[in-house]
N, C-alpha and C positions, 0 to 999 in steps of 0.2 A: 312339744306342743300338744300332742294327743294325750299325754299324761295329765296335763293341766285341764284339758277339756273333760277327760274322764273323771278327774277329781271334782271338777265343778258340777258335772252332771250327777255324780254320786251325792254330793252335798245337797243339791236341790231335791233329789229323791228323798234324802234323809229328812230334810226340812218339811216336805210335804207329808211324809209318814209320821213325823213327830207331831206336827200341828193338826193334821187332818188324818187321824188313824183309820177311818173307814174309807177313805179314798177321795180322789179329787172330783170324780163325777157326782158325788153326793153333795159336796159344797162347792159348786163352781165359782161362786162369788168370792169366797174366802181363798180359794186357790188362786184366783186371778189377783187378789190383793197381795198375797204373799209373793207371787211371782213378780208383780209390779214392784214391790218393795225391794226384792232381791236384785232385780234388774237395775233399779235406781242406785242401790248400794254399789253395785258393780260399776255402773257408769261414773259415780262419784269417786271411786277408787281409781278407775282407768284413766280418766282425763288428766289428773296431775302427773301421772306416770308418762303418758304420751307427751305432755308438754315438756317434762324434764328430759326424756330420753329421745324424743323425736323432733318436736317443733323447735325447741331451743338450739340443738345442734345444726339443724338446717338453717336457722337464721344466722348463726355464727358463720356457717360455711358461706352463705350468701353475702354477708359483710366481708369476709375474706376475699371472695371472687370479685366484689365491687372494688376493693382496695387494689387488687391485682390489676384490674382493667384500667383504673384511674392512673396507675403508674406508667402505663404504656403510652 
């Protein structure tokens, strides 16, 4: 988990240096826009993964438990 966080952090720093070579404090609006776009992209990537690997299995487990309770 920490490796993914480190990789993500390194990627964000790289993006800021690539698009804002003089620093974030010189262009705070541009930095905020880039950060917001990156956060939105992460959100759009994470939501389907959570649905596939977290929400759907919990719903299947709940259906299984409901079937088990109804048989008793």
